[in-house]
Structures are given as structure tokens and as C-alpha cells.
N, C-alpha and C positions, 0 to 999 in steps of 0.2 A: 296875119302874116303867115308864110308857109314856104317850106322847101320842098313839099311833096309834088311829084310830078303827075299830073293828070292823065291818065290813059283812057282809051275809048275802045270798050270791048266790042267784038263782032256781033254780039247778041243784040245790040241796038235797044230800041224801045221795047219794053215788056209790059203788056197790059195784064193786070192781076187783079184779084178780088180779096177782101177780107175774109179769113175762114173763122177766127175768132180772135178774142182778146182776153187778156187777163191782167189784173195788178199784181205784180211780182214783188214789190215793196211800196211803203206808203207813197212814193213820188216817182214810181217807174211803172209804165203800162207796157206789156208786150203784145204787139199785134202779129198775129201770123197771117201771112199772105200766101195765096196758093193760085194755081192756074197753069194751063198746058204750056204757056210761054217760057216757063221755068226750065223746060227741056233743054232750051238754048242757054241757060246759065251757066257760065264757067266758074265753079267755086274754088277759089283759091286760099280761103281761110284768112287767119290773122285779122288784119284791121280793114278787110274788103268793104268798100263803101260804094254809095250809088245815090244818084240824084232820084228823089222820090217826088212824084206830083201827086197831090191831095187836093181834092174838091173843097173850096171855100164857099160855093153857093150851088144852087141847082142848075145854073147854066154851064158848070164846068165841063169840058170836054177833053178826051184823050186820043181821039182819033186824028188829030191834026197836029199833035206834037212832033218835034223833029226826032229823027232817030239817033242823032249824037247831040252832045251838048258842049261842043266846042264854041268858037266865036260865031260861026255860021249858024249853028243851031240855036244859039241864044238869041242871036238877032231874029231868026224866024219866030221864035217864041214871043218876041216883043211885038212883032207884027200882028199877032193874034188878037181879036177884040178882047178887051178887058174882061167883059162878063163872061168869057168862055175860058179864060185862062186859069188853070189849077195853080195853087201855090208850090214852088220847087224848094225843097229843103235837102240837105245833105245827111245821110243816115248810115251807120254801119250794120252789116250782116250780123245779127247776134248768133244765129245758128241757121244752117241750111241742111234738109233732109231730102236728098235725091230720090229716094224710094217713094216718098208720099208727095214730092213736089211741093215742099212747104218751106217758107223763109220767114224766120222771126226776127222782128225788128223791136228794139227797147226805146221807149219814148220818156224822156224826163216831163213830168207835169208839175205846172205851177198854178193849179186852179184855171183861171181864164186867161192867164198870161200867154201871149205868142198864138201861133196858129195850129202847128201841128201837134203840140201837147194836148190842147183841149179837143182836137179832132180825134186823136187817139183814145182819149179817156171816155169818149161818148160813141165812138164808131160801132156800128152794127155789122154783123156777118153779111156779105153780100156786096158791100160798098167797093165801088170801082177805084183803083189807083193805077199808076203807072211808074216804071223805074227804069233808070238807065245805069247800068254797071260802070264804074269808073276805075276799077282796080284796088290795088293796095298801096298804102303809104310806106308800110313796114319794108325797109331796105337795109337789112343790117350789113355791117362792115365786119370784117374779121376782128375780133375783141375776145378778151378774157371773161368779160361778164357784161350784163346789160342792165340798164336804169330804165325804168317805165314810170312816167308821171302824168297824171290826168286829174280832171275834175269829174263830175258827175256825166257831164256830156261826153267825156272821152272814155268812161267806164267800159261800155261796150267794146271799143277797140282795145283796150288793155286787156280785158277779159279774153277776147279772141286770140290776142298775141299769147298770152300765158297758156291758154288751151292748146295751142299749135307749135309752141316751141319744143325743141328736142328735149327729152326727159332728163338729160343731163346738163341742161342749161343752167347757170348760175346768175344771180343778180338780186335787184331791189325794185319793188314797186311801190310809189307813193301815190295813194288816191284820196283826193280831197272831195268830201261832201257837205252838202249844207245841212244834212240830217244823217247821222250815223245809222239810223234805222233802215237807210237805204243800201246798206252793205249787201253783197250777194256772195254766195259760194263761188269760188273760183277754182279752176283746175290748174294751178300753178306746179311747175316743176319742184322737186324737193328741195333744190338748191336756191329757190327763191324765197325772199322774206317780203311780205306784204304788209305796208303800214297804211292804215286808214286814219285820216285826220279830219277833223271837222272844222269849219270856219265859222266864226262868230255871226250870229244873226245880223243882217245887214252889211257885212264887210264884203270887200271885194274878192272875186275868185282869185285864188293864188295865196291869199293872205295867210293861210295855214300851210299849203304845200311848199311854198317857197322857203319859209324858215325850216320846215322838216327836212327839205333837200339840203339846206345850207349845213345843217347840223349831222348829216350823215357821216359816218366814218366809212370812207370808200374802200372796199377791197383792193388788194394789190393787183396790177396789170391794167391794160387797156380797157376802155368802157365804150359801148354803143349806147346811145341814149335816145329815147323816143318820148317826146312830150307833146301831149295833145289837149284841148279843151278851150277855156276862154283865152283869148288872145295875149292878154297881159301875162297869164300863167305860163303859156307854151314860150313866149319870148323871154319872159323873165327866167326860166330854166335854162334856156340857151345862153342867155348873157352870163349867168352864174357859172355854168359850167365852162365857158370859153374864158371869161375874164378871171374868175377866181380858182378853178380847178386845172386850167390849161388843157382842157379837152378839145382837140381838132374840130373845127366847124363841120369837116366832112364826116364825123362820128356822131353827128346829132341830126335826127329827123324831128322837125316841130311843125305843128299845124294849129292855127288859130281857129277853132271850129265855130266860134262866134265872139262877138265883142260886146262888151257890157254896155247897154243902152242903146244898142243897134240891132235892128231886125236881121236876121239871116235866112 
């Protein structure tokens, strides 16, 4: 569930190649993509996200993908022969360097679970990919402070927001991980407090973040909230803020990046 508006950038489909990859924490792999098509990329920062096409077998093709991924583009994608379809997943821009035409993407890895994570853990330089820019979900309203909540899948988005916020911004970030060894250095404004919380092994996403948010002593004034990650975490934060804290629904951006037990 989400209230983020999907946009369709003029850059269209960009075909790129893997330049390199590195494991930045025990369960996070950073893949750097490069290519001349990034000259068309309009970098907006914050939680800018995109549809990423990765190959799942040797027959995957990128030359017949739609230039947009709205309803029409998705229907075109479904008509492609299954053996030639890459897998499409949504990811956040971790960093973009215009001078070298490089774009970093962070992937959560759980061994052989999923598709994109194992691909990122084993991919070699030169592997072909494609992406379609979909804009930003971050749409703040006028407020006195901001609340950011995420799990490990939303960590790149929150990291980007904290990096690009005005340096005089004030707020709180709650980031839930399944292993605190996956904490990263963040470039948050001085007026932000970051809480890292760890959920118990085997417990549901949000089981640590939601109680942590409920226990927060909110600063005075109005809040704009941004909650992303597993669906129950994102909707749970919104439900708490509206029902228990009286936050207007229009002051909350939320998005379920994935749903426990369902492939995305």
C-alpha cells in the first residue's frame, strides 16, 4: 500500500552495464552502474527510485522493453516471451555522480532468497541491465520537524533524504534492521536524531520499529512523516500517527516496498 505518486521521467529506458560491486555491510551489496545513457538521467536526490530490469537467464533481452512503465508499458512487458523477460524490481538511487556517469544501487542480500539480491551478490562487471526513472516519493508539506521510519529495504531512501535535507532541518529517524551490523554512516543534519533498532530473528518486519515509534517523545509542533519498507511497517506507522498522534493523513508519505511472503 502506498500514497506515492508514480511519475514517468522523460529519460525513458536507459540501458547500462555493471561497472563494479562491493559488499558495504554483511547483508548489503552496492552495485555501480555506468553508461552513456546516464547523460539523460535527471538526478533529483532524496528517495529517487526506478524500475530496474535484471537478467534471470541467458535469454533475457533489454532491447524490446517499453520506454515507460505505466499501464501500457507493463502490458507490453507481459506480452514479451517469458524466456526473454528480465525481472523488474524497484530500487532507490543511493548515489549519482554526473561527472563519471555512475549510479550506485544498494541491494539487501539474504543468501539465495529472492532474485535481485542473489544477482547483486554474484554479478560481474560488464553485465547488462536497464532502468526507468520513476521520480521521488518524498513530498514534504510545511512542518516544524520530520519523522523518517524504514526497515533495511527503505534504508537507501532514508539515507538519501537525510543527505539532501536542508542542514537546518530537525527531526527523528527510526531505522529497523535484522542485523545491526548493517548500519551505515549517514549524513544527517545536526538537528536529527537517528535510532537504529534490531528486530528479533524470525520476527515480522516492523516488530522493532513500530514500538520504537510509539515510545518516542515527539518534539513540539507539526510533523511531516515518511515511512517506507515492508508493507506492515509502512501502514503500521501511518495508522499509529493518524489514530494515536492525531497527525493529518496529508502529512504522511508511506509506501510498502515489499510484503512479507510475497515476491516483489
